[in-house]
C-alpha positions in Angstrom: 122.1 4.7 -34.9 125.8 5.1 -34.6 126.0 8.4 -36.5 127.8 11.0 -34.4 126.1 13.9 -36.2 122.6 12.7 -35.5 120.7 14.4 -32.6 118.4 12.1 -30.8 114.9 13.5 -30.1 111.5 11.9 -29.3 109.9 9.9 -32.1 107.0 12.1 -32.9 109.1 15.3 -32.8 111.5 13.8 -35.3 108.7 12.8 -37.7 107.2 16.2 -37.4 110.4 18.0 -38.1 111.1 15.7 -41.1 107.6 15.8 -42.6 105.5 18.6 -41.0 103.0 16.0 -39.8 102.6 14.5 -36.4 101.4 10.9 -36.5 100.1 9.0 -33.6 102.7 7.5 -31.2 101.4 4.0 -31.9 102.2 4.5 -35.6 105.8 5.7 -35.0 106.4 2.9 -32.4 105.3 0.4 -35.0 107.7 1.8 -37.5 110.5 1.2 -34.9 109.5 -2.2 -33.6 108.2 -4.1 -36.6 109.5 -4.0 -40.2 107.0 -2.7 -42.7 105.9 -4.7 -45.7 109.3 -4.0 -47.4 111.3 -5.1 -44.4 112.3 -1.6 -43.3 112.3 -0.3 -39.8 112.9 3.2 -38.4 116.2 3.3 -36.6 115.8 4.3 -33.0 117.3 4.0 -29.5 115.7 3.4 -26.2 117.0 5.6 -23.4 115.4 4.8 -20.1 111.7 4.5 -20.8 111.9 6.9 -23.8 112.4 5.8 -27.5 114.4 8.3 -29.5 115.3 8.8 -33.2 116.7 11.5 -35.4 115.4 13.5 -38.3 118.0 11.9 -40.5 116.7 8.4 -39.5 113.2 9.4 -40.3 114.2 10.7 -43.8 116.2 7.5 -44.4 113.1 5.4 -43.4 110.9 7.4 -45.8 113.4 7.3 -48.7 114.0 3.6 -48.3 110.3 2.8 -48.0 109.5 5.0 -51.1 112.3 3.4 -53.1 111.1 -0.1 -52.2 107.4 0.8 -52.9 108.4 2.1 -56.4 110.4 -1.0 -57.2 113.8 0.5 -56.7 116.7 -1.2 -55.1 117.0 -0.8 -51.3 120.5 -0.8 -49.9 121.1 -1.9 -46.4 124.2 -1.0 -44.5 125.3 -2.6 -41.3 126.8 -0.5 -38.6 130.2 -2.0 -39.3 129.9 -1.0 -43.0 128.9 2.6 -42.0 131.8 2.8 -39.5 134.3 1.5 -42.2 133.0 4.1 -44.7 133.2 6.9 -42.1 136.8 5.8 -41.1 137.8 5.7 -44.8 136.5 9.2 -45.4 138.2 10.5 -42.3 141.5 9.0 -43.4 141.1 10.5 -46.9 140.5 13.9 -45.3 143.5 13.6 -43.1 145.7 12.6 -46.0 144.5 15.6 -47.9 145.4 17.8 -44.9 141.9 18.8 -44.0 
């Protein structure tokens, strides 16, 4: 979770904001700690004794799980790949004078 625009909030709150449903804490903890049958985990961070995630991470988890379940290709980006893409986009914006 290296995205600077993501706001970290408690797990169940993030899932509720993304889906309108409030699953049990054990369900959401499992999504973070153990990959599902498609090898996908919910991105999260542990701060003190509290595990946090973002609405964006929940939506990504749902999208990737749905794509995998429907036989679509699931892309996995490492944090380095995400940072490189971000840096490239920022350089492009600077070059354009934005």
